[in-house]
Jmol script that loads the backbone (N, CA, C; Angstrom):
load data "model"
ATOM      1  N   UNK A   1     -14.868   4.537   9.988  1.00  0.00           N
ATOM      2  CA  UNK A   1     -13.915   3.707   9.245  1.00  0.00           C
ATOM      3  C   UNK A   1     -12.513   4.199   9.553  1.00  0.00           C
ATOM      4  N   UNK A   2     -11.676   3.289  10.001  1.00  0.00           N
ATOM      5  CA  UNK A   2     -10.287   3.636  10.292  1.00  0.00           C
ATOM      6  C   UNK A   2      -9.361   2.661   9.599  1.00  0.00           C
ATOM      7  N   UNK A   3      -8.280   3.217   9.083  1.00  0.00           N
ATOM      8  CA  UNK A   3      -7.244   2.422   8.445  1.00  0.00           C
ATOM      9  C   UNK A   3      -5.925   2.721   9.141  1.00  0.00           C
ATOM     10  N   UNK A   4      -5.228   1.694   9.567  1.00  0.00           N
ATOM     11  CA  UNK A   4      -3.980   1.856  10.305  1.00  0.00           C
ATOM     12  C   UNK A   4      -2.856   1.180   9.537  1.00  0.00           C
ATOM     13  N   UNK A   5      -1.933   1.990   9.034  1.00  0.00           N
ATOM     14  CA  UNK A   5      -0.827   1.455   8.244  1.00  0.00           C
ATOM     15  C   UNK A   5       0.380   1.202   9.119  1.00  0.00           C
ATOM     16  N   UNK A   6       1.148   0.193   8.770  1.00  0.00           N
ATOM     17  CA  UNK A   6       2.373  -0.125   9.490  1.00  0.00           C
ATOM     18  C   UNK A   6       3.337  -0.836   8.556  1.00  0.00           C
ATOM     19  N   UNK A   7       4.594  -0.926   9.009  1.00  0.00           N
ATOM     20  CA  UNK A   7       5.563  -1.712   8.258  1.00  0.00           C
ATOM     21  C   UNK A   7       6.621  -0.931   7.513  1.00  0.00           C
ATOM     22  N   UNK A   8       6.555   0.368   7.538  1.00  0.00           N
ATOM     23  CA  UNK A   8       7.581   1.141   6.843  1.00  0.00           C
ATOM     24  C   UNK A   8       8.902   1.076   7.569  1.00  0.00           C
ATOM     25  N   UNK A   9       9.923   1.658   6.965  1.00  0.00           N
ATOM     26  CA  UNK A   9      11.227   1.681   7.596  1.00  0.00           C
ATOM     27  C   UNK A   9      12.316   2.011   6.613  1.00  0.00           C
ATOM     28  N   UNK A  10      13.536   1.776   7.051  1.00  0.00           N
ATOM     29  CA  UNK A  10      14.726   2.029   6.244  1.00  0.00           C
ATOM     30  C   UNK A  10      15.298   0.701   5.772  1.00  0.00           C
ATOM     31  N   UNK A  11      15.573   0.615   4.484  1.00  0.00           N
ATOM     32  CA  UNK A  11      16.105  -0.622   3.920  1.00  0.00           C
ATOM     33  C   UNK A  11      17.093  -0.266   2.817  1.00  0.00           C
ATOM     34  N   UNK A  12      18.060  -1.131   2.605  1.00  0.00           N
ATOM     35  CA  UNK A  12      19.015  -0.913   1.527  1.00  0.00           C
ATOM     36  C   UNK A  12      18.401  -1.308   0.185  1.00  0.00           C
ATOM     37  N   UNK A  13      18.922  -0.722  -0.861  1.00  0.00           N
ATOM     38  CA  UNK A  13      18.462  -1.072  -2.201  1.00  0.00           C
ATOM     39  C   UNK A  13      18.592  -2.576  -2.413  1.00  0.00           C
ATOM     40  N   UNK A  14      17.554  -3.141  -3.018  1.00  0.00           N
ATOM     41  CA  UNK A  14      17.515  -4.572  -3.228  1.00  0.00           C
ATOM     42  C   UNK A  14      16.809  -5.334  -2.125  1.00  0.00           C
ATOM     43  N   UNK A  15      16.539  -4.657  -1.043  1.00  0.00           N
ATOM     44  CA  UNK A  15      15.881  -5.298   0.082  1.00  0.00           C
ATOM     45  C   UNK A  15      14.372  -5.347  -0.065  1.00  0.00           C
ATOM     46  N   UNK A  16      13.725  -5.812   1.003  1.00  0.00           N
ATOM     47  CA  UNK A  16      12.272  -5.984   0.990  1.00  0.00           C
ATOM     48  C   UNK A  16      11.642  -5.387   2.240  1.00  0.00           C
ATOM     49  N   UNK A  17      10.407  -4.980   2.076  1.00  0.00           N
ATOM     50  CA  UNK A  17       9.587  -4.537   3.185  1.00  0.00           C
ATOM     51  C   UNK A  17       8.160  -4.998   2.923  1.00  0.00           C
ATOM     52  N   UNK A  18       7.412  -5.169   4.004  1.00  0.00           N
ATOM     53  CA  UNK A  18       6.002  -5.520   3.862  1.00  0.00           C
ATOM     54  C   UNK A  18       5.176  -4.498   4.630  1.00  0.00           C
ATOM     55  N   UNK A  19       4.299  -3.820   3.923  1.00  0.00           N
ATOM     56  CA  UNK A  19       3.390  -2.866   4.552  1.00  0.00           C
ATOM     57  C   UNK A  19       2.060  -3.551   4.810  1.00  0.00           C
ATOM     58  N   UNK A  20       1.423  -3.152   5.895  1.00  0.00           N
ATOM     59  CA  UNK A  20       0.122  -3.710   6.222  1.00  0.00           C
ATOM     60  C   UNK A  20      -0.819  -2.581   6.627  1.00  0.00           C
ATOM     61  N   UNK A  21      -2.041  -2.663   6.189  1.00  0.00           N
ATOM     62  CA  UNK A  21      -3.051  -1.661   6.524  1.00  0.00           C
ATOM     63  C   UNK A  21      -4.235  -2.388   7.151  1.00  0.00           C
ATOM     64  N   UNK A  22      -4.445  -2.139   8.432  1.00  0.00           N
ATOM     65  CA  UNK A  22      -5.522  -2.799   9.155  1.00  0.00           C
ATOM     66  C   UNK A  22      -6.772  -1.938   9.139  1.00  0.00           C
ATOM     67  N   UNK A  23      -7.878  -2.554   8.784  1.00  0.00           N
ATOM     68  CA  UNK A  23      -9.151  -1.838   8.708  1.00  0.00           C
ATOM     69  C   UNK A  23      -9.985  -2.093   9.956  1.00  0.00           C
ATOM     70  N   UNK A  24     -10.768  -1.093  10.324  1.00  0.00           N
ATOM     71  CA  UNK A  24     -11.597  -1.222  11.522  1.00  0.00           C
ATOM     72  C   UNK A  24     -12.875  -2.000  11.253  1.00  0.00           C
ATOM     73  N   UNK A  25     -13.153  -2.239   9.972  1.00  0.00           N
ATOM     74  CA  UNK A  25     -14.317  -3.023   9.580  1.00  0.00           C
ATOM     75  C   UNK A  25     -13.861  -4.238   8.793  1.00  0.00           C
ATOM     76  N   UNK A  26     -14.741  -5.187   8.629  1.00  0.00           N
ATOM     77  CA  UNK A  26     -14.422  -6.320   7.776  1.00  0.00           C
ATOM     78  C   UNK A  26     -14.106  -5.819   6.372  1.00  0.00           C
ATOM     79  N   UNK A  27     -13.012  -6.323   5.802  1.00  0.00           N
ATOM     80  CA  UNK A  27     -12.649  -5.832   4.472  1.00  0.00           C
ATOM     81  C   UNK A  27     -13.623  -6.327   3.410  1.00  0.00           C
ATOM     82  N   UNK A  28     -14.505  -7.245   3.769  1.00  0.00           N
ATOM     83  CA  UNK A  28     -15.546  -7.638   2.829  1.00  0.00           C
ATOM     84  C   UNK A  28     -16.476  -6.469   2.533  1.00  0.00           C
ATOM     85  N   UNK A  29     -16.508  -5.497   3.445  1.00  0.00           N
ATOM     86  CA  UNK A  29     -17.400  -4.354   3.269  1.00  0.00           C
ATOM     87  C   UNK A  29     -16.794  -3.256   2.399  1.00  0.00           C
ATOM     88  N   UNK A  30     -15.530  -3.427   2.040  1.00  0.00           N
ATOM     89  CA  UNK A  30     -14.864  -2.411   1.239  1.00  0.00           C
ATOM     90  C   UNK A  30     -14.892  -2.769  -0.244  1.00  0.00           C
ATOM     91  N   UNK A  31     -14.815  -1.732  -1.051  1.00  0.00           N
ATOM     92  CA  UNK A  31     -14.649  -1.932  -2.472  1.00  0.00           C
ATOM     93  C   UNK A  31     -13.172  -2.027  -2.784  1.00  0.00           C
ATOM     94  N   UNK A  32     -12.705  -1.130  -3.623  1.00  0.00           N
ATOM     95  CA  UNK A  32     -11.292  -1.126  -3.970  1.00  0.00           C
ATOM     96  C   UNK A  32     -10.457  -0.698  -2.756  1.00  0.00           C
ATOM     97  N   UNK A  33      -9.391  -1.430  -2.533  1.00  0.00           N
ATOM     98  CA  UNK A  33      -8.418  -1.075  -1.489  1.00  0.00           C
ATOM     99  C   UNK A  33      -7.063  -0.974  -2.154  1.00  0.00           C
ATOM    100  N   UNK A  34      -6.215  -0.100  -1.625  1.00  0.00           N
ATOM    101  CA  UNK A  34      -4.928   0.023  -2.290  1.00  0.00           C
ATOM    102  C   UNK A  34      -3.919   0.843  -1.526  1.00  0.00           C
ATOM    103  N   UNK A  35      -2.799   1.008  -2.189  1.00  0.00           N
ATOM    104  CA  UNK A  35      -1.678   1.767  -1.629  1.00  0.00           C
ATOM    105  C   UNK A  35      -1.279   2.863  -2.611  1.00  0.00           C
ATOM    106  N   UNK A  36      -0.966   4.019  -2.053  1.00  0.00           N
ATOM    107  CA  UNK A  36      -0.469   5.155  -2.811  1.00  0.00           C
ATOM    108  C   UNK A  36       0.806   5.627  -2.136  1.00  0.00           C
ATOM    109  N   UNK A  37       1.588   6.411  -2.849  1.00  0.00           N
ATOM    110  CA  UNK A  37       2.798   6.954  -2.241  1.00  0.00           C
ATOM    111  C   UNK A  37       3.041   8.371  -2.721  1.00  0.00           C
ATOM    112  N   UNK A  38       3.755   9.108  -1.894  1.00  0.00           N
ATOM    113  CA  UNK A  38       4.117  10.474  -2.245  1.00  0.00           C
ATOM    114  C   UNK A  38       5.552  10.718  -1.830  1.00  0.00           C
ATOM    115  N   UNK A  39       6.367  10.993  -2.820  1.00  0.00           N
ATOM    116  CA  UNK A  39       7.763  11.318  -2.581  1.00  0.00           C
ATOM    117  C   UNK A  39       7.882  12.828  -2.399  1.00  0.00           C
ATOM    118  N   UNK A  40       8.947  13.286  -1.746  1.00  0.00           N
ATOM    119  CA  UNK A  40       9.132  14.724  -1.530  1.00  0.00           C
ATOM    120  C   UNK A  40       9.113  15.496  -2.845  1.00  0.00           C
ATOM    121  N   UNK A  41       8.311  16.540  -2.884  1.00  0.00           N
ATOM    122  CA  UNK A  41       8.250  17.378  -4.065  1.00  0.00           C
ATOM    123  C   UNK A  41       7.461  16.805  -5.224  1.00  0.00           C
ATOM    124  N   UNK A  42       6.821  15.655  -5.005  1.00  0.00           N
ATOM    125  CA  UNK A  42       6.064  15.007  -6.079  1.00  0.00           C
ATOM    126  C   UNK A  42       4.615  14.821  -5.663  1.00  0.00           C
ATOM    127  N   UNK A  43       3.775  14.597  -6.661  1.00  0.00           N
ATOM    128  CA  UNK A  43       2.382  14.322  -6.386  1.00  0.00           C
ATOM    129  C   UNK A  43       2.196  12.890  -5.922  1.00  0.00           C
ATOM    130  N   UNK A  44       1.116  12.685  -5.188  1.00  0.00           N
ATOM    131  CA  UNK A  44       0.796  11.328  -4.761  1.00  0.00           C
ATOM    132  C   UNK A  44       0.456  10.483  -5.988  1.00  0.00           C
ATOM    133  N   UNK A  45       0.945   9.253  -5.973  1.00  0.00           N
ATOM    134  CA  UNK A  45       0.699   8.365  -7.108  1.00  0.00           C
ATOM    135  C   UNK A  45       0.208   7.011  -6.637  1.00  0.00           C
ATOM    136  N   UNK A  46      -0.549   6.379  -7.503  1.00  0.00           N
ATOM    137  CA  UNK A  46      -1.035   5.038  -7.218  1.00  0.00           C
ATOM    138  C   UNK A  46       0.121   4.051  -7.269  1.00  0.00           C
ATOM    139  N   UNK A  47       0.154   3.157  -6.317  1.00  0.00           N
ATOM    140  CA  UNK A  47       1.137   2.078  -6.318  1.00  0.00           C
ATOM    141  C   UNK A  47       0.462   0.773  -6.746  1.00  0.00           C
ATOM    142  N   UNK A  48      -0.579   0.407  -6.039  1.00  0.00           N
ATOM    143  CA  UNK A  48      -1.294  -0.832  -6.358  1.00  0.00           C
ATOM    144  C   UNK A  48      -2.674  -0.806  -5.733  1.00  0.00           C
ATOM    145  N   UNK A  49      -3.633  -1.412  -6.422  1.00  0.00           N
ATOM    146  CA  UNK A  49      -4.973  -1.548  -5.868  1.00  0.00           C
ATOM    147  C   UNK A  49      -5.486  -2.962  -6.095  1.00  0.00           C
ATOM    148  N   UNK A  50      -6.471  -3.323  -5.294  1.00  0.00           N
ATOM    149  CA  UNK A  50      -7.096  -4.635  -5.434  1.00  0.00           C
ATOM    150  C   UNK A  50      -8.580  -4.503  -5.153  1.00  0.00           C
ATOM    151  N   UNK A  51      -9.387  -5.088  -6.012  1.00  0.00           N
ATOM    152  CA  UNK A  51     -10.827  -5.073  -5.806  1.00  0.00           C
ATOM    153  C   UNK A  51     -11.235  -6.246  -4.916  1.00  0.00           C
ATOM    154  N   UNK A  52     -12.495  -6.249  -4.545  1.00  0.00           N
ATOM    155  CA  UNK A  52     -12.984  -7.314  -3.701  1.00  0.00           C
ATOM    156  C   UNK A  52     -12.936  -8.683  -4.366  1.00  0.00           C
ATOM    157  N   UNK A  53     -12.998  -8.710  -5.690  1.00  0.00           N
ATOM    158  CA  UNK A  53     -12.944  -9.998  -6.383  1.00  0.00           C
ATOM    159  C   UNK A  53     -11.530 -10.385  -6.777  1.00  0.00           C
ATOM    160  N   UNK A  54     -10.555  -9.610  -6.314  1.00  0.00           N
ATOM    161  CA  UNK A  54      -9.162  -9.991  -6.508  1.00  0.00           C
ATOM    162  C   UNK A  54      -8.461  -9.380  -7.694  1.00  0.00           C
ATOM    163  N   UNK A  55      -9.120  -8.528  -8.437  1.00  0.00           N
ATOM    164  CA  UNK A  55      -8.460  -7.885  -9.566  1.00  0.00           C
ATOM    165  C   UNK A  55      -7.454  -6.858  -9.063  1.00  0.00           C
ATOM    166  N   UNK A  56      -6.294  -6.840  -9.687  1.00  0.00           N
ATOM    167  CA  UNK A  56      -5.225  -5.956  -9.225  1.00  0.00           C
ATOM    168  C   UNK A  56      -4.810  -4.986 -10.316  1.00  0.00           C
ATOM    169  N   UNK A  57      -4.243  -3.878  -9.858  1.00  0.00           N
ATOM    170  CA  UNK A  57      -3.712  -2.857 -10.746  1.00  0.00           C
ATOM    171  C   UNK A  57      -2.421  -2.364 -10.117  1.00  0.00           C
ATOM    172  N   UNK A  58      -1.373  -2.304 -10.919  1.00  0.00           N
ATOM    173  CA  UNK A  58      -0.067  -1.866 -10.419  1.00  0.00           C
ATOM    174  C   UNK A  58       0.469  -0.719 -11.261  1.00  0.00           C
ATOM    175  N   UNK A  59       1.192   0.173 -10.606  1.00  0.00           N
ATOM    176  CA  UNK A  59       1.948   1.163 -11.350  1.00  0.00           C
ATOM    177  C   UNK A  59       3.024   0.439 -12.138  1.00  0.00           C
ATOM    178  N   UNK A  60       3.321   0.946 -13.317  1.00  0.00           N
ATOM    179  CA  UNK A  60       4.332   0.296 -14.156  1.00  0.00           C
ATOM    180  C   UNK A  60       5.668   0.181 -13.434  1.00  0.00           C
ATOM    181  N   UNK A  61       5.974   1.178 -12.636  1.00  0.00           N
ATOM    182  CA  UNK A  61       7.277   1.223 -11.981  1.00  0.00           C
ATOM    183  C   UNK A  61       7.462   0.142 -10.912  1.00  0.00           C
ATOM    184  N   UNK A  62       6.369  -0.477 -10.475  1.00  0.00           N
ATOM    185  CA  UNK A  62       6.493  -1.484  -9.407  1.00  0.00           C
ATOM    186  C   UNK A  62       6.097  -2.882  -9.869  1.00  0.00           C
ATOM    187  N   UNK A  63       5.620  -3.005 -11.085  1.00  0.00           N
ATOM    188  CA  UNK A  63       5.211  -4.315 -11.596  1.00  0.00           C
ATOM    189  C   UNK A  63       6.348  -5.306 -11.521  1.00  0.00           C
ATOM    190  N   UNK A  64       6.030  -6.485 -11.019  1.00  0.00           N
ATOM    191  CA  UNK A  64       7.029  -7.526 -10.904  1.00  0.00           C
ATOM    192  C   UNK A  64       7.846  -7.452  -9.619  1.00  0.00           C
ATOM    193  N   UNK A  65       7.703  -6.363  -8.899  1.00  0.00           N
ATOM    194  CA  UNK A  65       8.454  -6.205  -7.636  1.00  0.00           C
ATOM    195  C   UNK A  65       7.535  -6.140  -6.430  1.00  0.00           C
ATOM    196  N   UNK A  66       6.383  -5.539  -6.602  1.00  0.00           N
ATOM    197  CA  UNK A  66       5.436  -5.363  -5.495  1.00  0.00           C
ATOM    198  C   UNK A  66       4.239  -6.283  -5.703  1.00  0.00           C
ATOM    199  N   UNK A  67       3.677  -6.748  -4.591  1.00  0.00           N
ATOM    200  CA  UNK A  67       2.473  -7.573  -4.649  1.00  0.00           C
ATOM    201  C   UNK A  67       1.489  -7.104  -3.591  1.00  0.00           C
ATOM    202  N   UNK A  68       0.274  -6.835  -4.023  1.00  0.00           N
ATOM    203  CA  UNK A  68      -0.774  -6.432  -3.097  1.00  0.00           C
ATOM    204  C   UNK A  68      -1.658  -7.629  -2.797  1.00  0.00           C
ATOM    205  N   UNK A  69      -2.119  -7.688  -1.563  1.00  0.00           N
ATOM    206  CA  UNK A  69      -2.991  -8.792  -1.177  1.00  0.00           C
ATOM    207  C   UNK A  69      -3.958  -8.324  -0.090  1.00  0.00           C
ATOM    208  N   UNK A  70      -5.059  -9.014  -0.001  1.00  0.00           N
ATOM    209  CA  UNK A  70      -6.053  -8.731   1.027  1.00  0.00           C
ATOM    210  C   UNK A  70      -6.180  -9.960   1.916  1.00  0.00           C
ATOM    211  N   UNK A  71      -6.053  -9.769   3.232  1.00  0.00           N
ATOM    212  CA  UNK A  71      -6.177 -10.863   4.183  1.00  0.00           C
ATOM    213  C   UNK A  71      -7.525 -10.733   4.867  1.00  0.00           C
ATOM    214  N   UNK A  72      -8.452 -11.551   4.442  1.00  0.00           N
ATOM    215  CA  UNK A  72      -9.808 -11.448   4.966  1.00  0.00           C
ATOM    216  C   UNK A  72      -9.873 -11.777   6.457  1.00  0.00           C
ATOM    217  N   UNK A  73      -9.035 -12.685   6.911  1.00  0.00           N
ATOM    218  CA  UNK A  73      -9.062 -13.087   8.318  1.00  0.00           C
ATOM    219  C   UNK A  73      -8.537 -11.978   9.219  1.00  0.00           C
ATOM    220  N   UNK A  74      -7.545 -11.248   8.738  1.00  0.00           N
ATOM    221  CA  UNK A  74      -6.934 -10.197   9.555  1.00  0.00           C
ATOM    222  C   UNK A  74      -7.495  -8.814   9.261  1.00  0.00           C
ATOM    223  N   UNK A  75      -8.361  -8.738   8.234  1.00  0.00           N
ATOM    224  CA  UNK A  75      -8.909  -7.441   7.810  1.00  0.00           C
ATOM    225  C   UNK A  75      -7.799  -6.466   7.436  1.00  0.00           C
ATOM    226  N   UNK A  76      -6.857  -6.940   6.652  1.00  0.00           N
ATOM    227  CA  UNK A  76      -5.756  -6.088   6.226  1.00  0.00           C
ATOM    228  C   UNK A  76      -5.591  -6.128   4.709  1.00  0.00           C
ATOM    229  N   UNK A  77      -5.018  -5.075   4.198  1.00  0.00           N
ATOM    230  CA  UNK A  77      -4.539  -5.067   2.826  1.00  0.00           C
ATOM    231  C   UNK A  77      -3.039  -4.828   2.912  1.00  0.00           C
ATOM    232  N   UNK A  78      -2.288  -5.742   2.342  1.00  0.00           N
ATOM    233  CA  UNK A  78      -0.845  -5.744   2.507  1.00  0.00           C
ATOM    234  C   UNK A  78      -0.132  -5.446   1.193  1.00  0.00           C
ATOM    235  N   UNK A  79       1.071  -4.918   1.310  1.00  0.00           N
ATOM    236  CA  UNK A  79       1.889  -4.640   0.137  1.00  0.00           C
ATOM    237  C   UNK A  79       3.278  -5.221   0.383  1.00  0.00           C
ATOM    238  N   UNK A  80       3.587  -6.281  -0.318  1.00  0.00           N
ATOM    239  CA  UNK A  80       4.921  -6.871  -0.248  1.00  0.00           C
ATOM    240  C   UNK A  80       5.791  -6.178  -1.287  1.00  0.00           C
ATOM    241  N   UNK A  81       6.875  -5.576  -0.830  1.00  0.00           N
ATOM    242  CA  UNK A  81       7.744  -4.817  -1.711  1.00  0.00           C
ATOM    243  C   UNK A  81       9.113  -5.482  -1.745  1.00  0.00           C
ATOM    244  N   UNK A  82       9.487  -5.984  -2.893  1.00  0.00           N
ATOM    245  CA  UNK A  82      10.782  -6.637  -3.090  1.00  0.00           C
ATOM    246  C   UNK A  82      11.626  -5.829  -4.061  1.00  0.00           C
ATOM    247  N   UNK A  83      12.912  -6.114  -4.057  1.00  0.00           N
ATOM    248  CA  UNK A  83      13.853  -5.450  -4.971  1.00  0.00           C
ATOM    249  C   UNK A  83      13.675  -3.937  -4.922  1.00  0.00           C
ATOM    250  N   UNK A  84      13.640  -3.421  -3.717  1.00  0.00           N
ATOM    251  CA  UNK A  84      13.390  -1.992  -3.549  1.00  0.00           C
ATOM    252  C   UNK A  84      14.511  -1.153  -4.135  1.00  0.00           C
ATOM    253  N   UNK A  85      14.117   0.003  -4.655  1.00  0.00           N
ATOM    254  CA  UNK A  85      15.047   0.941  -5.275  1.00  0.00           C
ATOM    255  C   UNK A  85      14.972   2.273  -4.531  1.00  0.00           C
ATOM    256  N   UNK A  86      16.028   3.060  -4.613  1.00  0.00           N
ATOM    257  CA  UNK A  86      15.985   4.385  -3.953  1.00  0.00           C
ATOM    258  C   UNK A  86      14.794   5.223  -4.402  1.00  0.00           C
ATOM    259  N   UNK A  87      14.385   5.061  -5.646  1.00  0.00           N
ATOM    260  CA  UNK A  87      13.241   5.840  -6.136  1.00  0.00           C
ATOM    261  C   UNK A  87      11.907   5.379  -5.562  1.00  0.00           C
ATOM    262  N   UNK A  88      11.907   4.304  -4.794  1.00  0.00           N
ATOM    263  CA  UNK A  88      10.702   3.879  -4.094  1.00  0.00           C
ATOM    264  C   UNK A  88      10.519   4.641  -2.779  1.00  0.00           C
ATOM    265  N   UNK A  89      11.508   5.432  -2.419  1.00  0.00           N
ATOM    266  CA  UNK A  89      11.427   6.211  -1.183  1.00  0.00           C
ATOM    267  C   UNK A  89      10.248   7.166  -1.238  1.00  0.00           C
ATOM    268  N   UNK A  90       9.378   7.080  -0.242  1.00  0.00           N
ATOM    269  CA  UNK A  90       8.167   7.895  -0.217  1.00  0.00           C
ATOM    270  C   UNK A  90       7.397   7.608   1.063  1.00  0.00           C
ATOM    271  N   UNK A  91       6.381   8.408   1.295  1.00  0.00           N
ATOM    272  CA  UNK A  91       5.401   8.094   2.329  1.00  0.00           C
ATOM    273  C   UNK A  91       4.289   7.287   1.661  1.00  0.00           C
ATOM    274  N   UNK A  92       4.041   6.113   2.182  1.00  0.00           N
ATOM    275  CA  UNK A  92       3.043   5.209   1.618  1.00  0.00           C
ATOM    276  C   UNK A  92       1.776   5.273   2.465  1.00  0.00           C
ATOM    277  N   UNK A  93       0.646   5.416   1.779  1.00  0.00           N
ATOM    278  CA  UNK A  93      -0.645   5.510   2.468  1.00  0.00           C
ATOM    279  C   UNK A  93      -1.605   4.482   1.894  1.00  0.00           C
ATOM    280  N   UNK A  94      -2.417   3.916   2.777  1.00  0.00           N
ATOM    281  CA  UNK A  94      -3.430   2.984   2.290  1.00  0.00           C
ATOM    282  C   UNK A  94      -4.753   3.712   2.100  1.00  0.00           C
ATOM    283  N   UNK A  95      -5.533   3.170   1.205  1.00  0.00           N
ATOM    284  CA  UNK A  95      -6.790   3.783   0.800  1.00  0.00           C
ATOM    285  C   UNK A  95      -7.826   2.689   0.636  1.00  0.00           C
ATOM    286  N   UNK A  96      -9.055   3.018   0.975  1.00  0.00           N
ATOM    287  CA  UNK A  96     -10.121   2.038   0.793  1.00  0.00           C
ATOM    288  C   UNK A  96     -11.443   2.761   0.562  1.00  0.00           C
ATOM    289  N   UNK A  97     -12.236   2.201  -0.320  1.00  0.00           N
ATOM    290  CA  UNK A  97     -13.549   2.763  -0.598  1.00  0.00           C
ATOM    291  C   UNK A  97     -14.605   2.000   0.186  1.00  0.00           C
ATOM    292  N   UNK A  98     -15.405   2.740   0.933  1.00  0.00           N
ATOM    293  CA  UNK A  98     -16.490   2.156   1.734  1.00  0.00           C
ATOM    294  C   UNK A  98     -17.764   2.919   1.425  1.00  0.00           C
ATOM    295  N   UNK A  99     -18.718   2.220   0.930  1.00  0.00           N
ATOM    296  CA  UNK A  99     -20.004   2.815   0.533  1.00  0.00           C
ATOM    297  C   UNK A  99     -19.785   3.986  -0.426  1.00  0.00           C
ATOM    298  N   UNK A 100     -18.797   3.820  -1.297  1.00  0.00           N
ATOM    299  CA  UNK A 100     -18.557   4.805  -2.335  1.00  0.00           C
ATOM    300  C   UNK A 100     -17.664   5.960  -1.951  1.00  0.00           C
ATOM    301  N   UNK A 101     -17.239   6.026  -0.721  1.00  0.00           N
ATOM    302  CA  UNK A 101     -16.392   7.132  -0.274  1.00  0.00           C
ATOM    303  C   UNK A 101     -14.981   6.620   0.014  1.00  0.00           C
ATOM    304  N   UNK A 102     -13.969   7.425  -0.328  1.00  0.00           N
ATOM    305  CA  UNK A 102     -12.584   7.027  -0.058  1.00  0.00           C
ATOM    306  C   UNK A 102     -12.167   7.363   1.362  1.00  0.00           C
ATOM    307  N   UNK A 103     -11.491   6.466   1.970  1.00  0.00           N
ATOM    308  CA  UNK A 103     -10.914   6.661   3.290  1.00  0.00           C
ATOM    309  C   UNK A 103      -9.405   6.416   3.211  1.00  0.00           C
ATOM    310  N   UNK A 104      -8.675   7.175   4.023  1.00  0.00           N
ATOM    311  CA  UNK A 104      -7.210   7.092   4.007  1.00  0.00           C
ATOM    312  C   UNK A 104      -6.675   6.754   5.379  1.00  0.00           C
ATOM    313  N   UNK A 105      -5.652   5.931   5.393  1.00  0.00           N
ATOM    314  CA  UNK A 105      -4.904   5.710   6.614  1.00  0.00           C
ATOM    315  C   UNK A 105      -3.783   6.728   6.698  1.00  0.00           C
ATOM    316  N   UNK A 106      -3.124   6.757   7.859  1.00  0.00           N
ATOM    317  CA  UNK A 106      -1.980   7.652   7.973  1.00  0.00           C
ATOM    318  C   UNK A 106      -0.832   7.066   7.164  1.00  0.00           C
ATOM    319  N   UNK A 107       0.088   7.874   6.770  1.00  0.00           N
ATOM    320  CA  UNK A 107       1.196   7.387   5.961  1.00  0.00           C
ATOM    321  C   UNK A 107       2.253   6.697   6.786  1.00  0.00           C
ATOM    322  N   UNK A 108       3.006   5.865   6.102  1.00  0.00           N
ATOM    323  CA  UNK A 108       4.165   5.229   6.720  1.00  0.00           C
ATOM    324  C   UNK A 108       5.364   5.452   5.811  1.00  0.00           C
ATOM    325  N   UNK A 109       6.459   5.870   6.400  1.00  0.00           N
ATOM    326  CA  UNK A 109       7.650   6.240   5.616  1.00  0.00           C
ATOM    327  C   UNK A 109       8.429   5.007   5.182  1.00  0.00           C
ATOM    328  N   UNK A 110       8.750   4.983   3.922  1.00  0.00           N
ATOM    329  CA  UNK A 110       9.652   3.964   3.376  1.00  0.00           C
ATOM    330  C   UNK A 110      10.855   4.693   2.794  1.00  0.00           C
ATOM    331  N   UNK A 111      12.026   4.336   3.279  1.00  0.00           N
ATOM    332  CA  UNK A 111      13.259   4.951   2.804  1.00  0.00           C
ATOM    333  C   UNK A 111      14.195   3.860   2.317  1.00  0.00           C
ATOM    334  N   UNK A 112      14.621   3.976   1.078  1.00  0.00           N
ATOM    335  CA  UNK A 112      15.515   2.997   0.472  1.00  0.00           C
ATOM    336  C   UNK A 112      16.848   3.674   0.201  1.00  0.00           C
ATOM    337  N   UNK A 113      17.873   3.178   0.851  1.00  0.00           N
ATOM    338  CA  UNK A 113      19.203   3.758   0.686  1.00  0.00           C
ATOM    339  C   UNK A 113      19.967   3.056  -0.441  1.00  0.00           C
ATOM    340  N   UNK A 114      20.799   3.808  -1.111  1.00  0.00           N
ATOM    341  CA  UNK A 114      21.559   3.235  -2.238  1.00  0.00           C
ATOM    342  C   UNK A 114      22.890   2.661  -1.785  1.00  0.00           C
TER     343      UNK A 114
END
end "model"
wireframe off; spacefill off
backbone 0.3
color backbone group
């Protein structure tokens, strides 16, 4: 199982970015898929997750700004990030459960300048 994240970069506050995590298997075979982030000096935290039936969970800090989605045709789990804030700066990693085990993609850096 491989997860390949992409889409990070540098953006000004108020801007948008879209992260994408491509899975090596059909995402129908995965359970919960999601995004986590880790800022310098902080613990990794949940950003958003989505189950196979479409149920979502968001961190309070991103509710109303971020949207997670699963693209069955492309085998990706995407994170649309709008109204970005400097405090959103972190390394973002995708995660997916396959047969009960968690798998991680490599991180992608998101930097939001003020």
